All heavy atoms as an XYZ file, in Angstrom:
901
protein
N      -1.417     -6.877    -52.573
C      -1.511     -5.972    -53.695
C      -0.106     -5.674    -54.203
O       0.827     -5.515    -53.451
C      -2.205     -4.676    -53.280
C      -2.295     -3.746    -54.460
S      -2.940     -2.080    -54.252
C      -4.236     -2.211    -53.135
N       0.035     -5.602    -55.519
C       1.330     -5.342    -56.132
C       1.677     -3.864    -56.036
O       0.825     -3.002    -56.172
C       1.302     -5.758    -57.592
N       2.942     -3.605    -55.777
C       3.450     -2.243    -55.780
C       4.414     -2.119    -56.938
O       5.341     -2.912    -57.057
C       4.188     -1.932    -54.469
O       3.283     -2.164    -53.390
C       4.681     -0.505    -54.443
N       4.182     -1.157    -57.786
C       5.028     -0.977    -58.958
C       5.692      0.378    -58.854
O       5.025      1.399    -58.757
C       4.206     -1.079    -60.256
C       3.528     -2.461    -60.315
C       5.078     -0.843    -61.464
C       2.549     -2.613    -61.424
N       7.021      0.375    -58.838
C       7.792      1.613    -58.776
C       8.354      1.891    -60.154
O       8.995      1.042    -60.745
C       8.944      1.477    -57.774
C       8.485      1.122    -56.408
N       7.943      2.034    -55.555
C       8.447     -0.060    -55.762
C       7.616      1.439    -54.435
N       7.913      0.160    -54.533
N       8.126      3.062    -60.678
C       8.628      3.410    -61.996
C       9.418      4.701    -61.912
O       9.043      5.614    -61.211
C       7.471      3.565    -62.967
C       6.654      2.263    -62.995
C       5.769      2.157    -64.133
N       6.567      1.900    -65.303
C       6.092      1.957    -66.520
N       4.852      2.257    -66.721
N       6.847      1.713    -67.556
N      10.487      4.738    -62.642
C      11.346      5.915    -62.683
C      10.769      6.882    -63.714
O      10.762      6.581    -64.909
C      12.758      5.477    -63.076
C      13.719      6.646    -63.157
O      13.313      7.804    -63.008
O      14.906      6.375    -63.375
N      10.275      8.045    -63.295
C       9.676      8.983    -64.239
C      10.671      9.547    -65.250
O      10.267     10.074    -66.275
C       9.111     10.080    -63.343
C       9.852      9.976    -62.067
C      10.270      8.535    -61.930
N      11.960      9.415    -64.986
C      12.949      9.956    -65.915
C      13.281      8.980    -67.048
O      14.010      9.326    -67.956
C      14.238     10.304    -65.164
O      14.835      9.128    -64.666
N      12.725      7.774    -67.011
C      13.060      6.795    -68.054
C      12.526      7.245    -69.403
O      11.547      7.968    -69.496
C      12.558      5.409    -67.700
C      11.071      5.244    -67.855
C      10.690      3.796    -67.556
N       9.294      3.590    -67.835
C       8.813      3.257    -69.021
N       9.621      3.087    -70.036
N       7.517      3.090    -69.193
N      13.183      6.781    -70.468
C      12.761      7.213    -71.794
C      11.472      6.512    -72.216
O      11.123      5.469    -71.713
C      13.878      7.015    -72.822
C      14.595      5.711    -72.648
O      14.127      4.825    -71.974
N      15.758      5.613    -73.236
N      10.762      7.108    -73.159
C       9.434      6.639    -73.520
C       9.436      5.426    -74.438
O       8.395      4.830    -74.654
C       8.655      7.773    -74.182
O       9.313      8.168    -75.357
N      10.588      5.020    -74.986
C      10.594      3.888    -75.906
C      10.082      2.621    -75.253
O       9.586      1.735    -75.913
C      11.968      3.651    -76.517
C      13.027      3.232    -75.556
C      13.928      4.029    -74.933
C      13.298      1.915    -75.088
N      14.740      3.301    -74.109
C      14.370      1.994    -74.189
C      12.743      0.669    -75.329
C      14.892      0.886    -73.535
C      13.263     -0.430    -74.676
C      14.327     -0.319    -73.797
N      10.177      2.517    -73.932
C       9.826      1.278    -73.251
C       8.402      1.190    -72.758
O       8.057      0.272    -72.055
N       7.538      2.117    -73.122
C       6.184      2.100    -72.599
C       5.514      0.769    -72.911
O       5.361      0.380    -74.052
C       5.372      3.239    -73.193
C       4.003      3.288    -72.592
C       3.240      4.462    -73.027
N       1.945      4.384    -72.363
C       1.006      5.236    -72.519
N       1.184      6.269    -73.299
N      -0.127      5.090    -71.896
N       5.121      0.066    -71.873
C       4.486     -1.226    -72.029
C       5.456     -2.378    -72.185
O       5.057     -3.525    -72.071
N       6.707     -2.086    -72.455
C       7.697     -3.140    -72.656
C       7.894     -3.949    -71.385
O       8.018     -5.168    -71.437
C       9.038     -2.534    -73.117
O       8.793     -1.781    -74.302
C      10.057     -3.600    -73.399
N       7.885     -3.292    -70.241
C       8.092     -4.015    -68.989
C       6.965     -5.012    -68.762
O       7.197     -6.098    -68.212
C       8.257     -3.052    -67.813
C       6.963     -2.495    -67.295
C       6.322     -1.371    -67.719
C       6.151     -3.060    -66.269
N       5.159     -1.196    -67.017
C       5.027     -2.217    -66.122
C       6.255     -4.181    -65.465
C       4.015     -2.480    -65.204
C       5.255     -4.438    -64.549
C       4.153     -3.593    -64.426
N       5.761     -4.711    -69.206
C       4.639     -5.632    -69.039
C       4.835     -6.873    -69.908
O       4.520     -7.993    -69.485
C       3.331     -4.933    -69.370
N       5.373     -6.698    -71.116
C       5.666     -7.852    -71.972
C       6.781     -8.702    -71.356
O       6.716     -9.931    -71.381
C       6.016     -7.399    -73.386
C       4.812     -6.785    -74.109
C       5.060     -6.570    -75.586
N       6.165     -5.691    -75.911
C       6.083     -4.362    -75.985
N       4.954     -3.761    -75.732
N       7.140     -3.650    -76.302
N       7.779     -8.042    -70.807
C       8.852     -8.748    -70.120
C       8.290     -9.539    -68.943
O       8.574    -10.732    -68.786
C       9.907     -7.748    -69.632
C      11.022     -8.302    -68.753
C      11.884     -9.286    -69.531
C      11.859     -7.160    -68.190
N       7.486     -8.889    -68.127
C       6.890     -9.560    -66.969
C       6.031    -10.744    -67.408
O       6.090    -11.810    -66.801
C       6.060     -8.570    -66.152
C       5.334     -9.167    -64.948
C       6.320     -9.736    -63.937
C       4.446     -8.111    -64.300
N       5.259    -10.567    -68.463
C       4.416    -11.653    -68.955
C       5.223    -12.879    -69.333
O       4.836    -14.014    -69.026
N       6.368    -12.666    -69.968
C       7.210    -13.797    -70.349
C       7.873    -14.442    -69.140
O       8.037    -15.663    -69.092
C       8.238    -13.367    -71.388
C       7.577    -13.076    -72.721
C       8.554    -12.817    -73.839
O       9.675    -13.336    -73.838
N       8.140    -12.013    -74.792
N       8.229    -13.637    -68.157
C       8.812    -14.183    -66.922
C       7.765    -15.016    -66.186
O       8.039    -16.136    -65.742
C       9.368    -13.053    -66.032
C      10.636    -12.479    -66.677
C       9.654    -13.565    -64.623
C      11.157    -11.224    -66.021
N       6.560    -14.489    -66.061
C       5.494    -15.234    -65.384
C       5.157    -16.523    -66.132
O       4.869    -17.552    -65.507
C       4.257    -14.362    -65.211
C       4.387    -13.250    -64.172
C       3.175    -12.329    -64.224
C       4.583    -13.824    -62.778
N       5.197    -16.496    -67.466
C       4.919    -17.701    -68.252
C       5.948    -18.796    -67.955
O       5.607    -19.982    -67.945
C       4.900    -17.370    -69.738
N       7.201    -18.398    -67.680
C       8.228    -19.378    -67.308
C       7.868    -20.094    -66.009
O       8.341    -21.201    -65.758
C       9.586    -18.689    -67.126
C      10.363    -18.351    -68.377
C      11.618    -17.566    -68.018
C      10.724    -19.607    -69.140
N       7.035    -19.455    -65.192
C       6.614    -20.029    -63.913
C       5.151    -20.454    -63.975
O       4.438    -20.415    -62.965
C       6.839    -19.025    -62.789
N       4.705    -20.853    -65.146
C       3.325    -21.337    -65.327
C       2.286    -20.358    -64.796
O       1.229    -20.767    -64.324
C       3.142    -22.701    -64.663
C       4.111    -23.739    -65.194
O       4.429    -23.691    -66.394
O       4.560    -24.592    -64.403
N       2.594    -19.068    -64.828
C       1.692    -18.008    -64.343
C       1.230    -18.232    -62.904
O       0.117    -17.884    -62.533
C       0.493    -17.851    -65.290
C       0.939    -17.320    -66.626
O       1.604    -16.291    -66.703
N       0.613    -18.037    -67.681
N       2.128    -18.783    -62.098
C       1.821    -19.050    -60.690
C       2.350    -17.975    -59.747
O       2.069    -17.994    -58.569
C       2.418    -20.391    -60.269
C       1.883    -21.567    -61.007
C       0.629    -21.992    -60.368
N       0.260    -23.310    -60.833
C      -0.675    -24.002    -60.266
N      -1.294    -23.539    -59.218
N      -1.009    -25.175    -60.743
N       3.153    -17.045    -60.262
C       3.746    -16.023    -59.408
C       2.851    -14.812    -59.263
O       1.997    -14.540    -60.101
N       3.069    -14.087    -58.188
C       2.361    -12.829    -57.943
C       3.395    -11.713    -57.859
O       4.396    -11.824    -57.154
C       1.590    -12.914    -56.625
C       0.814    -11.666    -56.303
C       0.082    -11.783    -54.968
O      -0.313    -12.888    -54.594
O      -0.063    -10.739    -54.309
N       3.150    -10.636    -58.589
C       4.064     -9.500    -58.603
C       4.017     -8.774    -57.268
O       2.960     -8.348    -56.821
C       3.690     -8.535    -59.730
C       4.526     -7.262    -59.844
C       5.968     -7.587    -60.211
C       3.904     -6.321    -60.858
N       5.174     -8.644    -56.634
C       5.295     -7.849    -55.411
C       5.688     -6.422    -55.737
O       5.155     -5.468    -55.198
C       6.337     -8.440    -54.467
C       6.006     -9.766    -53.819
C       7.190    -10.244    -52.985
C       4.761     -9.641    -52.968
N       6.687     -6.294    -56.645
C       7.128     -4.951    -57.035
C       7.943     -5.027    -58.313
O       8.502     -6.058    -58.663
C       7.920     -4.290    -55.920
C       9.245     -4.903    -55.619
C       9.947     -4.253    -54.417
N      11.062     -5.077    -54.006
C      10.990     -6.135    -53.233
N       9.835     -6.520    -52.760
N      12.065     -6.836    -52.926
N       7.978     -3.892    -58.977
C       8.776     -3.727    -60.188
C       9.422     -2.356    -60.120
O       8.765     -1.374    -59.792
C       7.890     -3.825    -61.442
C       8.589     -3.371    -62.685
N       8.410     -2.112    -63.215
C       9.485     -3.992    -63.491
C       9.160     -1.995    -64.292
N       9.816     -3.112    -64.490
N      10.697     -2.295    -60.412
C      11.401     -1.019    -60.506
C      12.157     -1.021    -61.821
O      12.650     -2.051    -62.273
C      12.355     -0.829    -59.330
N      12.232      0.135    -62.423
C      12.868      0.274    -63.726
C      13.728      1.522    -63.708
O      13.293      2.561    -63.223
C      11.750      0.389    -64.776
C      12.206      0.610    -66.171
C      11.017      0.687    -67.130
O       9.884      0.314    -66.749
O      11.218      1.152    -68.249
N      14.943      1.397    -64.225
C      15.799      2.581    -64.319
C      16.548      2.550    -65.644
O      16.859      1.490    -66.181
C      16.736      2.673    -63.130
C      17.748      1.589    -62.993
C      18.540      1.735    -61.677
N      19.586      0.750    -61.588
C      19.455     -0.482    -61.156
N      18.269     -0.913    -60.775
N      20.479     -1.306    -61.092
N      16.808      3.733    -66.151
C      17.510      3.860    -67.430
C      18.913      3.291    -67.303
O      19.546      3.354    -66.252
C      17.555      5.325    -67.842
N      19.399      2.740    -68.405
C      20.742      2.177    -68.467
C      21.324      2.525    -69.832
O      20.623      2.494    -70.844
C      20.686      0.660    -68.298
C      22.024     -0.002    -68.296
C      22.781     -0.295    -67.209
C      22.764     -0.435    -69.436
N      23.958     -0.896    -67.597
C      23.964     -0.995    -68.977
C      22.538     -0.403    -70.807
C      24.936     -1.509    -69.816
C      23.504     -0.915    -71.656
C      24.685     -1.472    -71.151
N      22.603      2.855    -69.876
C      23.254      3.161    -71.153
C      24.740      2.860    -71.060
O      25.352      2.969    -69.990
C      23.046      4.626    -71.529
N      25.291      2.477    -72.190
C      26.739      2.331    -72.338
C      27.136      3.176    -73.538
O      26.301      3.881    -74.107
C      27.108      0.852    -72.554
O      26.699      0.430    -73.847
N      28.358      3.077    -73.965
C      28.812      3.865    -75.121
C      28.080      3.454    -76.399
O      27.920      4.261    -77.311
C      30.312      3.706    -75.304
N      27.606      2.214    -76.458
C      26.985      1.726    -77.695
C      25.531      1.280    -77.559
O      24.871      1.085    -78.574
C      27.798      0.538    -78.254
O      27.933     -0.446    -77.230
C      29.166      0.987    -78.726
N      25.026      1.119    -76.338
C      23.676      0.603    -76.148
C      22.887      1.465    -75.179
O      23.460      2.090    -74.287
C      23.699     -0.830    -75.598
C      24.335     -1.810    -76.523
C      25.635     -2.246    -76.302
C      23.647     -2.317    -77.611
C      26.233     -3.159    -77.148
C      24.236     -3.229    -78.469
C      25.531     -3.653    -78.233
N      21.563      1.455    -75.338
C      20.656      2.105    -74.396
C      19.578      1.108    -74.019
O      19.204      0.237    -74.813
C      20.028      3.351    -75.023
N      19.086      1.236    -72.814
C      18.043      0.324    -72.380
C      17.582      0.641    -70.973
O      17.734      1.766    -70.493
N      17.031     -0.368    -70.338
C      16.541     -0.229    -68.968
C      16.910     -1.468    -68.174
O      16.979     -2.575    -68.710
C      15.012     -0.039    -68.926
O      14.392     -1.071    -69.698
C      14.602      1.321    -69.448
N      17.155     -1.248    -66.888
C      17.402     -2.354    -65.966
C      16.139     -2.503    -65.123
O      15.657     -1.539    -64.537
C      18.616     -2.075    -65.089
C      18.956     -3.257    -64.200
C      20.304     -3.108    -63.534
N      21.424     -3.055    -64.454
C      22.024     -4.124    -64.999
N      21.568     -5.321    -64.751
N      23.059     -3.976    -65.796
N      15.610     -3.724    -65.090
C      14.373     -4.007    -64.373
C      14.659     -4.898    -63.177
O      15.364     -5.900    -63.301
C      13.381     -4.740    -65.297
C      12.993     -3.929    -66.478
N      11.815     -3.230    -66.531
C      13.638     -3.678    -67.648
C      11.742     -2.601    -67.691
N      12.843     -2.848    -68.374
N      14.124     -4.517    -62.036
C      14.160     -5.352    -60.851
C      12.734     -5.777    -60.579
O      11.834     -4.934    -60.463
C      14.737     -4.588    -59.643
O      16.038     -4.105    -59.992
C      14.835     -5.480    -58.421
N      12.521     -7.082    -60.516
C      11.183     -7.645    -60.368
C      11.193     -8.602    -59.185
O      12.054     -9.486    -59.108
C      10.765     -8.391    -61.647
C      10.716     -7.421    -62.829
C       9.429     -9.102    -61.457
C      10.587     -8.081    -64.181
N      10.253     -8.427    -58.268
C      10.097     -9.337    -57.141
C       8.766    -10.054    -57.293
O       7.725     -9.427    -57.511
C      10.158     -8.586    -55.816
N       8.823    -11.383    -57.190
C       7.642    -12.230    -57.310
C       7.526    -13.112    -56.082
O       8.548    -13.481    -55.473
C       7.747    -13.132    -58.542
C       7.952    -12.457    -59.892
C       8.280    -13.503    -60.957
C       6.711    -11.680    -60.273
N       6.301    -13.478    -55.746
C       6.091    -14.419    -54.661
C       5.265    -15.594    -55.174
O       4.409    -15.430    -56.048
C       5.420    -13.742    -53.440
O       5.419    -14.644    -52.349
C       4.014    -13.302    -53.737
N       5.560    -16.761    -54.648
C       4.887    -17.997    -55.016
C       4.397    -18.648    -53.729
O       5.205    -18.961    -52.854
C       5.842    -18.934    -55.757
C       6.401    -18.333    -57.018
C       7.537    -17.536    -56.973
C       5.781    -18.546    -58.228
C       8.056    -16.976    -58.133
C       6.294    -17.982    -59.396
C       7.425    -17.196    -59.347
N       3.086    -18.854    -53.623
C       2.495    -19.368    -52.388
C       1.854    -20.726    -52.636
O       1.056    -20.874    -53.571
C       1.438    -18.383    -51.851
O       2.062    -17.106    -51.672
C       0.875    -18.847    -50.525
N       2.190    -21.699    -51.813
C       1.670    -23.054    -51.937
C       2.661    -23.952    -52.650
O       3.568    -23.486    -53.338
N       2.472    -25.255    -52.482
C       3.422    -26.230    -53.018
C       3.560    -26.162    -54.535
O       4.674    -26.171    -55.066
C       3.015    -27.648    -52.603
C       3.191    -27.885    -51.111
O       4.106    -27.282    -50.509
O       2.412    -28.684    -50.542
N       2.440    -26.097    -55.264
C       2.505    -26.074    -56.725
C       3.148    -24.787    -57.228
O       3.957    -24.809    -58.152
C       1.109    -26.240    -57.317
C       0.554    -27.634    -57.131
C      -0.834    -27.790    -57.725
O      -1.206    -27.005    -58.620
O      -1.539    -28.710    -57.284
N       2.792    -23.672    -56.626
C       3.377    -22.394    -57.029
C       4.865    -22.363    -56.707
O       5.669    -21.865    -57.500
C       2.645    -21.235    -56.350
N       5.234    -22.900    -55.562
C       6.642    -22.943    -55.173
C       7.452    -23.750    -56.191
O       8.533    -23.336    -56.603
C       6.775    -23.548    -53.775
C       8.147    -23.366    -53.157
C       8.019    -22.669    -51.825
C       8.818    -24.701    -53.009
N       6.911    -24.876    -56.642
C       7.595    -25.685    -57.659
C       7.728    -24.894    -58.965
O       8.772    -24.952    -59.626
C       6.836    -26.990    -57.886
N       6.705    -24.141    -59.324
C       6.768    -23.312    -60.525
C       7.831    -22.224    -60.373
O       8.555    -21.912    -61.325
C       5.402    -22.694    -60.812
N       7.939    -21.639    -59.187
C       8.969    -20.640    -58.921
C      10.372    -21.220    -59.036
O      11.282    -20.577    -59.568
N      10.538    -22.437    -58.571
C      11.842    -23.104    -58.695
C      12.180    -23.352    -60.165
O      13.339    -23.210    -60.575
C      11.841    -24.428    -57.919
C      11.723    -24.271    -56.415
C      12.980    -23.735    -55.745
O      14.030    -23.606    -56.406
O      12.903    -23.433    -54.546
N      11.179    -23.685    -60.974
C      11.418    -23.863    -62.416
C      11.836    -22.539    -63.062
O      12.706    -22.507    -63.935
C      10.176    -24.430    -63.100
C       9.943    -25.906    -62.777
C       8.876    -26.532    -63.659
N       7.553    -25.965    -63.476
C       6.687    -26.329    -62.534
N       7.015    -27.277    -61.659
N       5.496    -25.768    -62.463
N      11.222    -21.438    -62.621
C      11.614    -20.120    -63.117
C      13.080    -19.844    -62.799
O      13.833    -19.395    -63.662
C      10.734    -19.031    -62.499
C      11.210    -17.584    -62.685
C      11.155    -17.183    -64.157
C      10.398    -16.633    -61.841
N      13.485    -20.115    -61.577
C      14.873    -19.895    -61.163
C      15.825    -20.672    -62.069
O      16.852    -20.144    -62.508
C      15.062    -20.283    -59.681
C      14.327    -19.292    -58.781
C      16.539    -20.363    -59.317
C      14.206    -19.739    -57.338
N      15.474    -21.908    -62.376
C      16.330    -22.740    -63.226
C      16.363    -22.253    -64.673
O      17.407    -22.280    -65.319
C      15.853    -24.195    -63.201
C      16.111    -24.883    -61.874
O      16.968    -24.391    -61.100
O      15.458    -25.900    -61.599
N      15.217    -21.821    -65.189
C      15.098    -21.493    -66.617
C      15.533    -20.079    -66.976
O      15.971    -19.837    -68.110
C      13.647    -21.702    -67.066
N      15.409    -19.140    -66.060
C      15.612    -17.722    -66.387
C      16.947    -17.400    -67.056
O      16.964    -16.729    -68.092
C      15.419    -16.841    -65.148
C      15.565    -15.344    -65.420
C      14.359    -14.833    -66.212
C      15.721    -14.583    -64.121
N      18.083    -17.835    -66.514
C      19.362    -17.389    -67.097
C      19.559    -17.762    -68.566
O      20.232    -17.050    -69.297
C      20.406    -18.070    -66.213
C      19.706    -18.341    -64.926
C      18.286    -18.630    -65.306
N      18.959    -18.852    -69.031
C      19.163    -19.314    -70.402
C      17.959    -19.056    -71.304
O      17.995    -19.383    -72.495
C      19.482    -20.815    -70.404
C      20.717    -21.173    -69.608
C      21.976    -20.461    -70.098
O      22.159    -20.330    -71.332
O      22.774    -20.034    -69.249
N      16.915    -18.463    -70.778
C      15.684    -18.269    -71.554
C      15.892    -17.257    -72.677
O      16.531    -16.222    -72.487
C      14.552    -17.800    -70.640
C      13.256    -17.600    -71.362
N      12.539    -18.654    -71.874
C      12.565    -16.485    -71.680
C      11.461    -18.194    -72.472
N      11.451    -16.880    -72.369
N      15.355    -17.562    -73.844
C      15.388    -16.652    -74.992
C      14.082    -15.856    -74.998
O      13.029    -16.392    -75.332
C      15.525    -17.445    -76.297
C      16.853    -18.151    -76.453
C      18.009    -17.191    -76.670
O      17.819    -16.134    -77.309
O      19.116    -17.498    -76.183
N      14.145    -14.598    -74.636
C      12.972    -13.736    -74.610
C      12.639    -13.268    -76.023
O      13.527    -13.148    -76.866
C      13.222    -12.524    -73.707
C      13.258    -12.867    -72.254
C      14.439    -13.276    -71.650
C      12.114    -12.782    -71.476
C      14.477    -13.597    -70.313
C      12.143    -13.101    -70.137
C      13.322    -13.517    -69.550
N      11.362    -12.999    -76.257
C      10.900    -12.493    -77.537
C      10.109    -11.212    -77.282
O       8.892    -11.260    -77.072
C      10.036    -13.540    -78.245
C       9.573    -13.068    -79.609
O      10.171    -12.127    -80.167
O       8.596    -13.649    -80.117
N      10.814    -10.078    -77.266
C      10.196     -8.776    -77.017
C      10.566     -7.884    -78.193
O      11.715     -7.465    -78.334
C      10.676     -8.177    -75.679
C      10.341     -9.135    -74.533
C      10.053     -6.805    -75.450
C      10.935     -8.764    -73.213
N       9.600     -7.634    -79.029
C       9.818     -6.892    -80.264
C      10.560     -5.577    -80.012
O      10.185     -4.786    -79.146
C       8.469     -6.601    -80.920
O       8.652     -5.886    -82.110
N      11.647     -5.362    -80.784
C      12.416     -4.132    -80.690
C      13.388     -4.085    -79.527
O      14.040     -3.067    -79.309
N      13.505     -5.191    -78.786
C      14.371     -5.229    -77.606
C      15.053     -6.581    -77.507
O      14.574     -7.570    -78.059
C      13.550     -4.988    -76.337
C      12.831     -3.693    -76.358
N      11.590     -3.549    -76.932
C      13.171     -2.468    -75.911
C      11.195     -2.291    -76.831
N      12.152     -1.616    -76.210
N      16.147     -6.600    -76.794
C      16.775     -7.869    -76.476
C      17.186     -7.878    -75.017
O      17.518     -6.837    -74.449
C      17.959     -8.155    -77.401
C      19.177     -7.244    -77.338
C      20.227     -7.878    -76.460
C      19.732     -7.079    -78.741
N      17.114     -9.053    -74.435
C      17.518     -9.213    -73.048
C      18.996     -9.544    -73.043
O      19.417    -10.590    -73.542
C      16.689    -10.307    -72.340
C      17.242    -10.587    -70.952
C      15.230     -9.882    -72.257
N      19.788     -8.627    -72.508
C      21.237     -8.809    -72.467
C      21.672     -9.616    -71.252
O      22.695    -10.298    -71.295
C      21.927     -7.450    -72.456
N      20.888     -9.554    -70.188
C      21.240    -10.266    -68.963
C      19.980    -10.484    -68.146
O      19.142     -9.572    -68.036
C      22.258     -9.454    -68.159
C      22.857    -10.230    -67.001
O      22.969    -11.468    -67.105
O      23.218     -9.598    -65.994
N      19.830    -11.668    -67.605
C      18.703    -11.984    -66.722
C      19.242    -12.863    -65.606
O      19.817    -13.918    -65.862
C      17.599    -12.700    -67.489
N      19.086    -12.396    -64.380
C      19.633    -13.166    -63.265
C      18.716    -13.126    -62.052
O      17.899    -12.220    -61.887
C      21.013    -12.667    -62.894
C      21.053    -11.279    -62.342
S      22.763    -10.853    -61.967
C      22.675     -9.102    -62.119
N      18.872    -14.131    -61.227
C      18.172    -14.213    -59.954
C      19.092    -13.575    -58.918
O      20.225    -14.011    -58.733
C      17.864    -15.681    -59.586
C      17.207    -15.760    -58.225
C      16.997    -16.325    -60.657
N      18.598    -12.522    -58.252
C      19.415    -11.790    -57.275
C      19.219    -12.286    -55.849
O      20.142    -12.228    -55.044
C      19.071    -10.305    -57.315
S      19.392     -9.551    -58.890
N      18.008    -12.727    -55.536
C      17.718    -13.156    -54.172
C      16.580    -14.169    -54.191
O      15.669    -14.074    -55.015
C      17.343    -11.964    -53.305
N      16.656    -15.122    -53.273
C      15.618    -16.134    -53.102
C      15.386    -16.291    -51.610
O      16.344    -16.402    -50.837
C      16.047    -17.488    -53.707
C      15.011    -18.562    -53.431
C      16.314    -17.357    -55.192
N      14.125    -16.287    -51.223
C      13.776    -16.460    -49.808
C      12.667    -17.499    -49.701
O      11.642    -17.396    -50.384
C      13.310    -15.132    -49.220
C      13.000    -15.200    -47.745
C      12.552    -13.848    -47.212
O      13.128    -12.826    -47.617
O      11.619    -13.842    -46.388
N      12.887    -18.510    -48.866
C      11.881    -19.540    -48.612
C      11.339    -19.381    -47.199
O      12.090    -19.071    -46.286
C      12.501    -20.943    -48.689
C      12.788    -21.420    -50.051
N      13.998    -21.257    -50.657
C      12.017    -22.072    -50.956
C      13.983    -21.785    -51.864
N      12.788    -22.284    -52.075
N      10.058    -19.609    -47.036
C       9.484    -19.755    -45.699
C       8.463    -20.879    -45.774
O       7.859    -21.114    -46.823
C       8.860    -18.445    -45.199
O       7.814    -18.037    -46.039
N       8.268    -21.580    -44.675
C       7.404    -22.748    -44.678
C       6.103    -22.558    -43.916
O       5.139    -23.268    -44.172
C       8.155    -23.955    -44.107
C       9.375    -24.382    -44.928
C      10.130    -25.493    -44.218
C       8.964    -24.806    -46.316
N       6.090    -21.648    -42.971
C       4.888    -21.483    -42.139
C       4.302    -20.101    -42.309
O       5.042    -19.135    -42.417
C       5.242    -21.732    -40.667
C       5.727    -23.142    -40.353
C       6.186    -23.214    -38.913
C       4.656    -24.180    -40.629
N       3.035    -19.912    -42.372
C       1.993    -20.926    -42.176
C       1.793    -21.809    -43.402
O       1.154    -22.858    -43.312
C       0.742    -20.099    -41.916
C       0.968    -18.820    -42.640
C       2.458    -18.584    -42.559
N       2.333    -21.434    -44.563
C       2.315    -22.270    -45.761
C       3.579    -21.965    -46.552
O       4.222    -20.937    -46.350
C       1.062    -22.004    -46.600
C       0.941    -20.588    -47.116
C      -0.381    -20.353    -47.841
O      -0.866    -21.263    -48.528
O      -0.909    -19.247    -47.709
N       3.959    -22.882    -47.460
C       5.185    -22.652    -48.231
C       5.077    -21.391    -49.096
O       4.106    -21.205    -49.818
C       5.298    -23.894    -49.113
C       4.425    -24.919    -48.485
C       3.340    -24.169    -47.777
N       6.091    -20.534    -48.977
C       6.159    -19.304    -49.763
C       7.592    -19.152    -50.266
O       8.552    -19.321    -49.520
C       5.758    -18.064    -48.930
C       5.937    -16.785    -49.747
C       4.334    -18.175    -48.427
N       7.699    -18.832    -51.539
C       8.984    -18.553    -52.166
C       8.930    -17.133    -52.701
O       7.991    -16.775    -53.422
C       9.228    -19.536    -53.321
C      10.414    -19.261    -54.238
C      11.729    -19.442    -53.483
C      10.362    -20.170    -55.456
N       9.891    -16.314    -52.338
C      10.002    -14.957    -52.880
C      11.288    -14.893    -53.690
O      12.344    -15.305    -53.215
C      10.016    -13.910    -51.748
O       8.833    -14.060    -50.968
C      10.074    -12.495    -52.310
N      11.170    -14.385    -54.910
C      12.296    -14.347    -55.839
C      12.459    -12.917    -56.336
O      11.486    -12.273    -56.725
C      12.050    -15.283    -57.045
C      13.211    -15.234    -58.012
C      11.783    -16.699    -56.588
N      13.692    -12.417    -56.319
C      13.987    -11.109    -56.901
C      14.879    -11.326    -58.114
O      15.911    -11.988    -58.025
C      14.670    -10.181    -55.901
C      14.862     -8.791    -56.468
C      15.287     -7.784    -55.420
O      14.604     -7.672    -54.395
O      16.314     -7.124    -55.666
N      14.456    -10.749    -59.235
C      15.155    -10.896    -60.504
C      15.658     -9.547    -60.975
O      15.060     -8.519    -60.670
C      14.203    -11.429    -61.576
C      13.320    -12.606    -61.200
C      12.296    -12.868    -62.281
C      14.174    -13.831    -60.951
N      16.726     -9.571    -61.745
C      17.189     -8.354    -62.405
C      17.415     -8.673    -63.866
O      18.058     -9.674    -64.218
C      18.476     -7.835    -61.756
C      18.796     -6.446    -62.238
C      19.782     -5.739    -61.323
O      19.402     -5.365    -60.208
O      20.931     -5.570    -61.761
N      16.850     -7.826    -64.731
C      16.903     -8.046    -66.175
C      17.362     -6.770    -66.853
O      16.817     -5.692    -66.599
C      15.515     -8.463    -66.720
C      15.583     -8.683    -68.222
C      14.990     -9.707    -66.000
N      18.366     -6.891    -67.715
C      18.837     -5.768    -68.513
C      18.231     -5.903    -69.895
O      18.496     -6.872    -70.617
C      20.363     -5.756    -68.595
C      20.974     -4.660    -69.461
C      20.557     -3.267    -68.992
C      22.490     -4.795    -69.486
N      17.383     -4.944    -70.250
C      16.661     -4.945    -71.513
C      17.218     -3.832    -72.386
O      17.208     -2.663    -71.997
C      15.173     -4.711    -71.229
C      14.194     -4.878    -72.354
C      14.195     -6.303    -72.881
C      12.791     -4.507    -71.871
N      17.738     -4.189    -73.563
C      18.365     -3.230    -74.461
C      17.473     -2.952    -75.659
O      16.773     -3.840    -76.152
C      19.718     -3.744    -74.947
C      20.756     -4.031    -73.887
C      22.030     -4.548    -74.525
C      21.024     -2.808    -73.027
N      17.561     -1.722    -76.126
C      16.875     -1.336    -77.342
C      17.613     -1.973    -78.515
O      18.820     -1.840    -78.648
C      16.891      0.188    -77.456
C      16.000      0.755    -78.478
C      15.926      2.271    -78.399
O      16.507      2.872    -77.479
O      15.278      2.837    -79.269
N      16.885     -2.709    -79.351
C      17.469     -3.388    -80.502
C      17.361     -2.474    -81.707
O      16.292     -2.282    -82.278
C      16.739     -4.695    -80.751
C      17.416     -5.562    -81.789
O      18.595     -5.316    -82.110
O      16.769     -6.498    -82.266
N      18.470     -1.873    -82.087
C      18.470     -0.917    -83.188
C      18.483     -1.575    -84.536
O      19.024     -2.336    -85.020
C      19.632      0.061    -83.054
C      19.603      0.889    -81.780
C      20.847      1.743    -81.695
C      18.364      1.757    -81.754
C-alpha cells in the first residue's frame, strides 16, 4: 500500500499538481512503477515559489525493472507539461536493486516544481 506524506503548511496553489507530476513520471516508466511514498514541502527563493517533491517508486519483475531503468535514464532531460508550473530540476537521488525472491528496483526521485507566473 502506498504511503503519502503531505506537508499541511504547503500553499494551496498545488492542489492536485503532485498527482499530475506523478502521472507524468509513471508514464516515463510505462506505468510499471508502484508509489511507495510521496513527500512535498514548500520551496521559495527571492524570485520563485514552488514545492520540492520526493517520490519513491518500486518496480517488481523483469519488465517493470527495465521500465524503471528507462525512467532513470529519461528523467533528467524530460520536458514535463504541467499547466501553470515548470519543473526546474528533476533528479534520481537513490537506486536500490534486489534480486531475491524476484527482481525489485526501488527509485527515489526529487523534483523541484515552480509556479509559472
